[in-house]
C-alpha positions in Angstrom: 3.5 89.6 91.7 5.4 90.3 87.9 5.5 87.7 85.3 9.0 86.8 85.8 8.4 86.3 89.7 5.3 83.9 89.0 7.3 81.7 86.6 10.2 81.4 88.7 7.5 80.0 91.5 6.2 77.4 88.9 9.7 76.7 88.2 10.9 76.0 92.0 7.9 74.4 92.6 8.3 71.6 89.9 11.8 71.6 90.5 10.8 70.4 94.4 8.7 67.6 92.9 11.4 66.4 90.9 13.8 66.1 93.9 11.7 63.1 95.1 12.4 61.2 91.6 16.5 61.7 91.2 18.0 60.7 87.8 18.3 57.0 89.5 14.7 56.3 89.1 14.3 57.7 85.5 17.2 54.9 84.9 15.5 52.0 86.5 12.4 52.9 85.0 14.3 53.2 81.3 16.0 49.5 81.8 12.6 48.1 82.3 10.3 49.8 80.1 8.2 50.8 83.1 5.9 53.7 83.7 6.6 56.5 86.0 3.2 55.9 87.8 4.5 57.4 91.2 5.7 60.9 89.4 2.7 61.5 87.5 0.4 60.8 90.2 2.6 63.6 92.4 2.8 65.8 89.1 -1.1 65.2 88.9 -2.0 66.1 92.5 0.2 69.2 92.7 -1.9 70.5 89.8 0.4 71.3 87.1 -0.7 68.7 84.7 -3.8 70.1 84.9 -2.8 73.6 84.7 -4.3 74.4 81.2 -7.7 73.1 82.3 -9.9 76.3 83.2 -10.6 76.6 87.4 -14.3 76.2 86.4 -13.7 72.5 85.6 -11.1 71.9 88.4 -7.6 72.9 86.7 -5.6 76.0 87.8 -6.6 78.0 84.6 -3.0 79.0 83.6 -1.8 79.6 80.0 0.5 77.8 77.7 3.4 79.9 79.0 2.9 78.5 82.5 2.7 75.1 81.2 5.9 75.6 79.1 7.9 76.2 82.2 6.5 73.0 83.9 7.8 70.7 81.3 11.0 72.4 80.8 11.8 71.9 84.9 11.2 68.5 84.4 13.4 67.7 81.8 16.1 70.2 83.1 16.1 68.0 86.2 16.9 64.9 84.4 13.3 63.6 84.3 11.2 62.8 81.0 8.0 64.5 80.8 7.1 62.9 77.7 5.5 60.5 80.1 2.7 62.8 80.8 3.0 65.8 78.6 -0.3 64.6 76.5 -2.6 65.4 78.9 -1.9 69.2 78.2 -2.4 69.1 74.8 -5.1 66.6 74.1 -6.8 68.4 76.7 -7.4 71.0 74.7 -9.4 69.3 72.0 -11.8 68.7 74.4 -11.7 72.2 76.1 -12.3 73.9 72.7 -14.5 71.3 70.5 -16.5 69.3 72.9 -19.8 69.6 74.0 -21.0 71.0 77.4 -21.8 67.6 78.7 -18.5 66.1 77.2 -16.6 68.9 79.1 -18.2 68.6 82.6 -18.0 64.7 82.3 -14.5 64.5 81.6 -12.1 67.8 82.4 -13.0 67.8 86.3 -11.8 64.1 86.4 -8.9 64.7 84.3 -7.9 67.7 86.6 -8.5 65.7 89.5 -6.4 62.8 88.5 -9.4 60.6 88.7 -9.2 60.1 84.8 -5.8 60.1 82.7 -6.2 61.1 79.1 -2.9 60.7 77.6 -3.2 59.1 74.1 -3.8 60.9 70.6 -4.3 58.7 67.9 -3.1 59.6 65.0 -0.7 58.3 63.0 -1.0 55.4 60.4 1.5 52.8 59.1 0.9 53.6 55.4 0.2 57.3 55.6 2.8 58.5 58.5 2.3 62.6 59.1 0.3 62.9 55.7 -2.9 62.7 57.9 -5.3 63.5 55.2 -4.9 60.3 53.7 -5.4 58.2 56.7 -7.5 55.1 56.2 -9.1 53.8 59.7 -12.8 54.2 58.8 -15.6 54.6 61.6 -18.5 53.6 60.0 -22.2 55.2 61.3 -24.7 52.6 62.5 -27.5 53.6 64.4 -26.4 55.4 67.5 -22.9 54.5 67.4 -19.5 54.1 64.8 -18.1 51.0 64.0 -13.9 51.7 63.9 -12.2 49.4 61.5 -8.2 50.2 61.1 -4.7 50.4 62.2 -2.4 53.3 64.1 1.0 53.2 64.7 3.5 54.8 67.3 0.3 56.0 70.0 1.8 56.5 72.9 0.8 55.5 76.5 -2.5 53.9 75.6 -1.8 51.3 78.4 -1.4 53.9 80.7 -4.3 55.9 79.9 -7.9 55.9 80.2 -8.8 57.8 77.4 -7.9 58.6 73.9 -8.5 61.1 71.3 -8.6 59.4 68.2 -9.1 60.8 64.3 -10.6 58.3 62.1 -12.1 59.0 58.5 -16.0 59.0 58.7 -16.4 59.5 55.0 -15.0 58.0 52.1 -11.8 59.6 51.0 -13.4 59.5 47.3 -16.1 61.2 48.1 -14.5 63.9 50.4 -14.9 67.7 49.2 -11.7 68.8 50.2 -8.5 67.3 51.4 -9.4 67.5 55.4 -13.0 67.0 54.4 -14.4 63.5 55.7 -12.1 63.1 59.4 -14.0 62.8 62.4 -12.5 63.3 66.0 -13.7 60.8 68.9 -13.4 60.6 72.6 -12.6 56.9 73.3 -12.8 55.0 76.3 -9.9 52.7 76.9 -11.2 51.3 79.8 -12.0 47.2 78.7 -11.2 48.7 75.3 -9.2 45.5 74.5 -12.4 43.3 75.2 -14.2 45.3 72.8 -11.9 45.1 69.2 -9.0 47.2 70.6 -5.8 45.0 70.0 -2.8 46.8 71.4 0.8 45.7 70.5 3.8 47.5 72.3 6.4 48.6 70.2 10.2 48.2 71.5 11.9 51.2 70.4 15.4 53.1 71.6 13.4 55.1 74.2 10.9 54.4 76.9 7.9 56.2 75.4 5.7 53.5 75.9 4.3 53.7 72.2 2.3 51.2 70.7 0.5 50.2 67.5 -3.5 49.4 67.7 -5.6 47.4 65.6 -9.2 48.4 65.6 -11.7 45.5 64.9 -15.2 46.8 64.8 -14.6 48.7 67.9 -17.7 50.5 68.9 -17.8 54.0 70.0 -21.1 55.7 71.4 -22.3 58.7 68.8 -22.2 61.0 72.0 -18.2 60.4 72.1 -17.7 62.3 68.7 -15.7 65.2 69.5 -16.8 68.4 67.5 -18.6 68.2 64.3 -19.2 64.9 61.9 -16.6 65.1 59.0 -14.8 68.0 60.4 -12.7 66.4 62.8 -9.2 67.7 61.5 -9.8 70.9 62.9 -10.2 69.5 66.2 -6.8 67.7 66.3 -4.9 70.5 64.3 -5.7 73.1 67.0 -4.1 70.7 69.1 -0.9 70.2 67.2 0.5 73.9 67.6 0.2 73.5 71.7 1.9 70.0 71.3 4.8 71.4 69.3 5.5 74.4 71.5 5.2 72.4 74.6 7.7 69.7 73.3 9.9 72.7 72.3 10.2 73.6 75.8 10.9 69.7 77.0 13.7 70.6 74.4 14.9 73.7 75.9 14.9 71.6 79.3 17.1 68.7 77.9 19.4 71.3 76.2 19.7 73.1 79.8 20.3 70.1 81.5 23.1 69.0 79.2 24.7 72.2 79.1 24.6 72.1 83.4 26.1 69.1 83.2 28.7 69.7 80.5 30.0 72.8 82.4 30.0 71.0 85.3 32.4 68.3 84.2 34.5 70.7 82.3 35.4 72.8 85.2 35.9 69.8 87.6 37.6 67.2 85.1 41.2 67.3 85.3 43.3 65.9 82.6 47.1 66.9 82.1 47.2 69.0 85.2 44.5 71.1 84.1 40.5 71.5 84.0 39.4 70.2 80.6 37.3 73.0 80.5 40.1 75.3 80.4 41.0 74.0 76.4 38.8 75.8 73.9 38.0 72.8 72.0 36.0 71.8 74.9 34.7 75.3 76.2 33.8 76.7 72.8 31.1 73.5 71.6 29.5 74.5 75.3 29.3 77.7 74.8 27.5 77.5 71.4 25.0 75.4 72.5 24.4 77.5 75.4 23.9 80.4 72.6 21.5 78.4 70.6 19.4 77.0 73.4 18.9 80.8 74.5 17.9 81.6 70.9 15.6 78.7 70.6 14.1 79.5 73.8 13.3 83.0 73.0 11.2 81.5 69.9 9.3 79.2 72.5 8.4 82.0 74.7 7.0 84.0 71.3 5.2 81.0 70.4 3.5 80.2 73.7 2.4 84.0 74.4 1.1 84.2 70.9 -1.2 80.9 71.6 -2.0 82.2 75.3 -3.3 85.5 73.3 -5.2 83.7 70.8 -3.3 85.0 67.8 -2.4 82.6 65.2 1.0 80.9 65.6 1.8 78.4 63.1 5.0 79.5 62.0 6.0 80.2 65.4 4.9 77.0 66.9 6.7 75.1 64.2 10.1 77.1 64.2 10.0 77.1 68.0 9.8 72.9 67.9 12.6 72.9 65.1 15.1 75.4 66.8 14.5 73.6 70.3 15.1 70.2 68.7 18.2 71.1 67.3 19.5 72.8 70.0 19.0 70.1 72.5 20.5 67.4 69.7 23.6 69.8 69.7 23.9 70.3 73.6 23.7 66.8 73.9 26.0 65.8 71.4 28.7 68.2 73.1 27.9 66.9 76.5 28.6 63.4 75.3 32.0 64.2 73.5 33.1 66.4 76.8 32.4 63.5 79.3 34.2 61.3 76.9 34.0 57.6 77.6 32.0 57.9 80.8 29.3 59.6 78.7 28.7 56.0 77.5 28.1 55.0 80.7 24.4 54.4 81.8 25.4 55.5 85.3 25.9 59.3 84.1 22.8 59.2 82.8 23.3 61.4 79.1 22.9 58.4 77.1 19.3 58.0 78.3 18.5 61.9 77.7 20.3 61.9 74.5 18.2 59.1 73.1 14.9 60.9 74.4 15.8 64.2 73.0 16.5 62.4 69.9 13.2 61.7 69.1 12.2 65.1 68.6 14.2 65.4 65.5 11.0 63.2 63.9 8.7 63.6 66.1 5.6 64.8 66.5 6.7 66.4 63.0 9.8 66.2 61.2 12.4 68.9 60.5 11.8 68.5 56.5 8.1 69.1 57.2 8.7 72.0 59.2 10.9 73.7 56.6 8.5 72.6 54.2 5.7 74.7 55.8 7.9 77.8 56.2 8.6 77.6 52.4 5.4 77.4 51.5 3.3 79.3 54.1 5.8 82.0 55.4 8.2 82.7 52.3 5.4 82.5 50.0 7.3 79.9 47.8 5.6 76.9 45.6 4.4 74.0 47.4 6.7 70.9 47.3 4.0 68.4 47.6 
């Protein structure tokens, strides 16, 4: 089986699962802020959510190219893969930096669906994407770390058993470089609210289950340190390229969903005795959205293949995320415009998907920071901050 047939088989299998969870399922969850427990269980049992976990730990041992196909098809089917996507890229932090004991303890259970690793605790309210300036502090005390601080926009904490947390373990004034003094930890969230963690859900424009976290003398056993103490920035940085590529694939799925809906409606909707798609004012924006999507998809595929080959892909991951997010947003806006007033109706699902894909203009990294990265690290222009 060649690469094309292999990916086509994965896409077909994912679509078959998604058929059991139609757009009405997602709309109902969105209306009440519900979590897609049944969908996550189904996608886990199929093996797709653990596709990046090596076979030696009970996973499928696939690459990022295949994982991208999974998330893209969920998006294109009208679903919201954000409910489960973190497990793919957070798992990589454990796989690449965990001790043999940590990997054996957690990865088989994650692959089997016995544990959920769905949260990544990095962002803070006063530092945002200035990660190296974060303030949450983990103080070593005997055989444990005592954590105090605050995190924000941390998704799925209430629906996860484990979280990877980034905290400062050396005072900022004593660090030897911008990235020195940060450490990563595997946090067991089961019963955490009785041990000093306060979770405050954020009422946001999309159903992404984001929360604000407050750590008050929260204890983490020293055996849960992930990687080396004071070198945890590298642990989370390794996962960021995968995160950006996977989310870019979701955006491609969103963009193709919107274009599918736009073209179908433009062919079938008749006004002034002719299909509205016969008007260039309707058809040309859809064609432009299609072209933008196909171009962005090529960058996503390039970035994923570089990642799987173990080659540097920071520039490609950033560009893939930016181009795909732009393509999905423009395709969504075009879809809404094509449907006119009906596009505003929740019955048509477009407004929900448009709200969901809008997130990726600003998360997991904003477009301006991507442009800053390209300016400095690719084009060699002076650092802007």
